[in-house]
C-alpha positions as CSV (number, residue, x, y, z in Angstrom):
1,M,0.0,0.0,0.0
2,A,1.2,3.5,-0.9
3,K,2.2,5.4,2.3
4,K,1.7,8.9,0.7
5,V,-0.8,10.0,-1.8
6,E,0.0,13.2,-3.7
7,T,-3.3,14.9,-4.0
8,T,-4.7,17.7,-6.2
9,I,-8.2,19.3,-5.8
10,L,-9.6,21.3,-8.7
11,Q,-11.9,24.1,-7.3
12,L,-13.6,25.0,-10.5
13,P,-16.6,27.1,-11.6
14,N,-18.9,25.9,-14.4
15,M,-18.3,27.6,-17.7
16,T,-20.1,27.7,-21.0
17,P,-19.8,26.1,-23.5
18,Y,-19.3,22.7,-21.9
19,E,-16.0,22.2,-23.8
20,K,-14.3,24.9,-21.6
21,N,-14.8,22.8,-18.5
22,L,-13.4,19.7,-20.1
23,E,-10.4,21.7,-21.4
24,E,-9.7,23.1,-17.9
25,I,-9.7,19.5,-16.4
26,L,-7.4,18.3,-19.2
27,R,-5.1,21.2,-18.7
28,W,-4.6,20.5,-15.0
29,L,-4.1,16.7,-15.8
30,E,-1.2,17.9,-17.9
31,R,0.1,20.2,-15.4
32,R,0.0,17.8,-12.5
33,P,1.8,14.7,-13.9
34,D,3.1,13.6,-10.5
35,S,-0.2,13.8,-8.7
36,D,-1.6,10.4,-7.5
37,L,-5.2,11.6,-7.0
38,I,-7.1,14.4,-8.7
39,V,-10.6,15.3,-7.5
40,A,-13.0,17.7,-9.3
41,P,-16.3,19.2,-8.2
42,E,-19.8,17.8,-8.7
43,V,-21.2,18.0,-12.2
44,C,-18.2,20.1,-13.2
45,L,-18.5,19.3,-16.9
46,T,-22.0,20.7,-17.5
47,D,-23.4,22.0,-14.3
48,Y,-27.0,21.0,-13.6
49,D,-28.1,22.1,-17.0
50,Y,-31.6,20.6,-16.8
51,E,-33.0,22.7,-19.7
52,N,-30.5,20.9,-22.0
53,I,-30.0,17.7,-20.1
54,D,-29.9,15.4,-23.1
55,D,-27.0,17.6,-24.5
56,A,-25.4,17.5,-21.1
57,V,-25.6,13.7,-21.0
58,K,-24.2,13.4,-24.5
59,F,-21.2,15.6,-23.7
60,G,-20.7,13.6,-20.4
61,D,-20.3,10.5,-22.5
62,Y,-17.8,12.2,-24.8
63,A,-15.8,13.8,-21.8
64,E,-15.6,10.5,-20.0
65,E,-13.9,8.9,-22.9
66,R,-11.5,11.7,-23.2
67,L,-10.7,11.8,-19.6
68,L,-10.2,8.0,-19.5
69,S,-7.6,8.3,-22.3
70,E,-5.7,11.1,-20.4
71,C,-5.8,10.1,-16.8
72,G,-3.0,7.6,-17.1
73,E,-1.6,6.4,-13.6
74,R,-3.5,9.1,-11.8
75,I,-6.9,8.6,-10.1
76,L,-9.4,11.1,-11.2
77,A,-12.8,11.5,-9.5
78,L,-15.8,13.7,-10.4
79,T,-19.6,13.4,-11.2
80,R,-21.5,13.9,-14.4
81,L,-25.0,13.8,-15.6
82,A,-25.9,10.5,-17.2
83,R,-28.8,8.4,-18.4
84,R,-29.1,4.9,-17.0
85,D,-32.1,2.6,-17.5
86,G,-34.1,5.3,-19.1
87,R,-33.5,7.7,-16.1
88,Y,-31.3,10.7,-15.6
89,V,-28.8,10.5,-12.7
90,N,-25.9,12.4,-11.2
91,E,-23.2,9.8,-11.5
92,A,-19.9,9.6,-9.8
93,I,-17.0,8.1,-11.6
94,V,-13.5,7.2,-10.5
95,M,-11.0,6.6,-13.2
96,H,-7.5,5.0,-13.1
97,R,-5.3,3.6,-15.8
98,G,-7.9,3.9,-18.6
99,E,-10.7,2.2,-16.7
100,V,-13.7,3.3,-14.5
101,I,-12.9,1.7,-11.0
102,H,-16.1,3.0,-9.3
103,R,-19.4,4.2,-10.7
104,R,-22.6,5.0,-8.8
105,A,-25.6,7.4,-8.9
106,K,-26.2,10.0,-6.2
107,H,-28.3,8.6,-3.5
108,K,-29.4,11.6,-1.4
109,L,-30.7,14.2,-3.8
110,F,-30.9,17.9,-2.7
111,L,-34.5,18.8,-2.5
112,L,-33.9,22.6,-2.1
113,G,-32.3,22.4,-5.5
114,E,-35.2,20.4,-6.9
115,E,-32.8,17.5,-8.0
116,D,-35.6,15.1,-7.3
117,R,-37.6,16.7,-10.1
118,Y,-35.1,15.8,-12.8
119,L,-33.0,13.0,-11.4
120,Q,-33.4,9.4,-10.2
121,A,-31.8,8.6,-6.8
122,G,-29.3,5.8,-6.7
123,D,-29.2,3.0,-4.2
124,A,-27.6,3.3,-0.8
125,E,-26.1,-0.2,-1.3
126,S,-23.9,1.2,-4.0
127,I,-22.2,3.3,-1.4
128,V,-19.3,1.0,-0.7
129,P,-15.5,1.1,-0.3
130,F,-13.3,0.3,-3.3
131,E,-9.6,-0.3,-3.5
132,I,-6.9,1.0,-5.7
133,D,-3.3,0.0,-5.3
134,G,-3.9,-1.2,-1.7
135,V,-5.6,2.0,-0.6
136,K,-9.2,1.8,0.4
137,Y,-11.3,4.6,-0.9
138,G,-14.9,5.7,-0.4
139,L,-17.0,8.4,-2.1
140,L,-19.8,10.6,-1.1
141,I,-21.6,13.2,-3.3
142,C,-22.2,16.6,-1.8
143,F,-25.6,16.4,0.2
144,E,-24.8,12.8,1.2
145,L,-22.2,14.2,3.6
146,R,-25.0,15.1,6.0
147,Y,-26.1,11.5,6.6
148,K,-24.4,9.6,9.4
149,E,-25.8,6.2,8.2
150,L,-23.7,6.8,5.0
151,W,-20.6,7.5,7.0
152,K,-21.0,4.2,8.6
153,R,-21.0,2.5,5.2
154,L,-17.5,3.8,4.6
155,E,-15.9,2.8,7.8
156,G,-12.4,1.5,7.4
157,C,-11.8,3.6,4.3
158,D,-8.3,5.4,4.1
159,I,-9.6,8.2,1.9
160,V,-13.1,9.5,1.4
161,L,-13.7,11.6,-1.8
162,L,-16.3,14.4,-1.8
163,P,-17.1,16.0,-5.1
164,S,-19.5,18.9,-4.3
165,Q,-21.7,21.8,-5.3
166,W,-22.2,23.1,-1.8
167,G,-23.9,26.5,-1.4
168,I,-22.3,29.5,0.3
169,A,-25.1,29.9,2.6
170,R,-24.1,26.7,4.3
171,K,-20.4,27.1,3.9
172,R,-19.5,26.3,7.6
173,H,-21.6,23.2,7.5
174,L,-19.4,21.8,4.7
175,E,-16.2,22.7,6.6
176,I,-17.4,21.2,9.9
177,L,-18.9,18.1,8.5
178,S,-16.1,17.1,6.3
179,S,-13.6,17.6,9.1
180,A,-16.0,15.6,11.5
181,L,-16.2,12.7,9.0
182,A,-12.4,12.6,8.9
183,I,-12.1,12.5,12.6
184,M,-15.0,10.1,13.2
185,N,-13.9,7.6,10.5
186,Q,-10.2,8.1,11.2
187,C,-9.5,8.8,7.6
188,F,-8.7,11.6,5.1
189,V,-11.5,13.4,3.3
190,V,-10.8,15.2,0.1
191,T,-13.5,17.8,-0.6
192,A,-13.6,19.3,-4.2
193,N,-16.3,22.0,-4.1
194,S,-17.5,24.3,-6.9
195,S,-16.2,27.9,-7.0
196,K,-19.2,29.4,-8.7
197,E,-20.3,32.7,-7.2
198,D,-23.1,31.2,-5.1
199,M,-21.0,28.2,-4.0
200,A,-19.0,27.8,-0.8
201,S,-15.6,26.8,-2.2
202,S,-14.0,25.5,1.0
203,S,-12.2,22.7,-0.9
204,A,-9.9,20.9,1.4
205,I,-8.0,17.9,2.6
206,S,-9.3,17.1,6.1
207,S,-7.1,14.7,8.1
208,P,-8.0,12.3,11.0
209,N,-6.2,14.4,13.6
210,G,-8.3,17.4,12.8
211,G,-5.8,19.2,10.5
212,V,-7.1,20.9,7.3
213,V,-5.5,22.1,4.1
214,M,-8.0,24.5,2.7
215,E,-7.9,27.4,0.2
216,D,-10.9,29.5,-0.9
217,F,-9.3,31.6,-3.6
218,S,-7.2,29.1,-5.6
219,T,-8.2,27.0,-8.6
220,V,-5.9,24.2,-7.4
221,I,-5.1,22.9,-3.9
222,D,-2.2,20.5,-3.6
223,G,-1.4,18.4,-0.6
224,T,0.2,15.2,0.5
225,I,-1.9,12.6,2.3
226,D,0.3,10.5,4.6
227,L,-1.5,7.3,5.3
228,N,0.8,6.5,8.2
229,L,-1.1,9.1,10.2
230,S,-4.5,7.4,10.0
231,K,-2.7,4.1,10.7
232,K,-1.2,5.5,13.8
233,I,-4.4,7.1,15.1
234,R,-6.3,3.9,14.6
235,R,-3.7,2.0,16.5
236,Y,-3.9,4.3,19.6
237,I,-7.6,5.3,19.5
238,R,-9.4,2.1,18.8
239,M,-13.0,2.5,17.9
């Protein structure tokens, strides 16, 4: 198992046309060849473009293929709008070495944003740990962070990924909850939040000892996850 994971968070707005969002991610993939893990915000490719959802889905299909061909040895995580079994979903994808390692639809939809009007909720049973190169990962999508029963489903993970579009009105909630998840599950939490004007930013690497690497005003946040820290904490604080 890798002892250290070089991590890059992309704190991006949503631009139009869609191609600008894809090109921005590809640009940072090129600029961060030594990163092990890159996490981008929720629906960063198209935003929640419900008025043109079929176009957004089609572009998501295209963008996924492009990103799969470019991610190489790095792990890349984000969410996109997709159509599965005749329903629209907000789908998380984790890519590595040209393959999708983990894929699932958002389970807890954000009712204030009327996500339930347009999207089908995924199953809670799909929220499970997955392993890459000996490191155990989990993934929550934005609003799912509020649900303690979902934290429990990811117990034992080394790193939890959190692609988000979390509103600025609840900024402190995002910061407190992501840090609390890291402490409670004795893991690292990597939050990649949108930097749109009405979003909280607050993208961060939260550690199991309460430490936080956060930057509100940067497009990119880089940090090193030292998995020896979580191993040490789990050894001395048994839960």
